[in-house]
C-alpha positions as CSV (number, residue, x, y, z in Angstrom):
1,M,17.7,-12.3,34.3
2,M,16.5,-12.7,30.7
3,V,15.1,-16.1,29.7
4,G,14.6,-16.9,26.0
5,R,12.1,-19.1,24.4
6,S,13.0,-22.8,24.0
7,N,14.6,-23.7,20.6
8,E,15.2,-20.0,19.8
9,K,18.6,-18.6,18.9
10,P,19.8,-15.8,21.3
11,R,19.3,-12.4,19.7
12,T,19.9,-8.8,20.7
13,W,16.8,-6.7,20.6
14,F,17.0,-2.9,20.3
15,R,14.6,-0.7,22.2
16,S,13.7,2.5,20.3
17,E,10.7,4.2,18.9
18,R,9.0,2.3,16.1
19,V,7.4,5.5,14.7
20,F,9.8,8.0,13.2
21,L,9.8,11.1,11.0
22,V,11.6,11.4,7.7
23,D,11.3,14.6,5.5
24,G,8.1,15.6,7.2
25,R,6.4,12.2,6.7
26,W,5.8,9.6,9.4
27,F,6.7,5.9,9.2
28,F,6.8,2.9,11.5
29,H,9.4,0.1,11.7
30,T,8.6,-3.6,12.0
31,R,10.7,-6.3,13.6
32,E,10.9,-7.9,10.2
33,G,13.0,-4.9,9.0
34,V,10.2,-3.2,7.0
35,D,9.6,0.6,7.2
36,V,5.9,1.2,6.5
37,G,4.6,4.6,5.5
38,P,4.3,7.5,4.8
39,Y,1.6,8.8,7.0
40,E,0.5,12.4,7.5
41,S,0.8,12.4,11.3
42,Q,2.6,10.6,14.1
43,F,-0.8,9.6,15.5
44,E,-1.9,8.0,12.2
45,A,1.4,6.0,12.0
46,E,1.0,4.8,15.6
47,I,-2.6,3.7,15.0
48,E,-1.6,1.8,11.8
49,A,1.3,0.2,13.5
50,G,-1.1,-1.1,16.2
51,M,-3.5,-2.4,13.6
52,L,-0.7,-4.3,11.8
53,R,0.6,-5.7,15.1
54,E,-2.9,-7.1,15.8
55,L,-3.2,-8.6,12.3
56,M,0.2,-10.3,12.8
57,R,-0.8,-11.6,16.2
58,E,-4.1,-13.0,14.9
59,S,-2.5,-14.8,12.0
60,A,0.7,-15.9,13.7
61,Q,0.0,-19.6,13.1
62,S,-1.3,-19.4,9.5
63,D,0.8,-16.8,7.6
64,S,4.3,-15.6,7.6
65,C,4.8,-12.1,8.9
66,L,6.0,-10.7,5.6
67,S,2.8,-12.1,4.0
68,V,0.7,-10.2,6.6
69,I,2.7,-7.0,5.9
70,R,2.2,-7.4,2.2
71,E,-1.6,-7.8,2.6
72,F,-1.6,-4.8,4.9
73,V,0.2,-2.6,2.3
74,L,-2.1,-3.9,-0.6
75,D,-5.2,-3.2,1.5
76,S,-4.0,0.3,2.2
77,Y,-3.4,0.9,-1.5
78,A,-6.9,-0.5,-2.4
79,M,-8.4,2.0,0.1
80,G,-6.7,4.9,-1.6
81,R,-3.8,5.2,0.8
82,P,-0.7,4.1,-1.1
83,L,2.2,3.1,1.1
84,T,5.8,2.8,0.0
85,P,7.4,0.2,2.3
86,S,11.1,-0.1,2.3
87,F,13.3,-3.0,3.5
88,R,16.3,-2.5,5.7
89,E,17.9,-5.5,4.0
90,P,17.1,-7.2,0.7
91,L,14.6,-10.0,1.1
92,Y,16.7,-12.5,-0.8
93,E,19.5,-12.1,1.7
94,K,17.1,-12.6,4.5
95,A,15.9,-15.9,2.9
96,L,19.4,-17.1,2.4
97,Y,20.6,-16.5,5.9
98,S,17.6,-17.4,8.0
């Protein structure tokens, strides 16, 4: 039996790999609908996905998840590792319907 959190709308969660390969480059997918990458290897994408997950867990009360993802991408860029995140749906639609 599945039990949801109180005051949370029922949702369907998909179970699949969060790390995936596109045109020889590795990305990972977040629950917020953002694909982050590219990375040179599957291992690197998995490590970075874990790092972002920990950052999101640590700042769950203070920042929105998209703010944490934004800072993660900007920090990667500042360290010489530019990422090109893509969104599965436009952010303005997400704001309108959530």
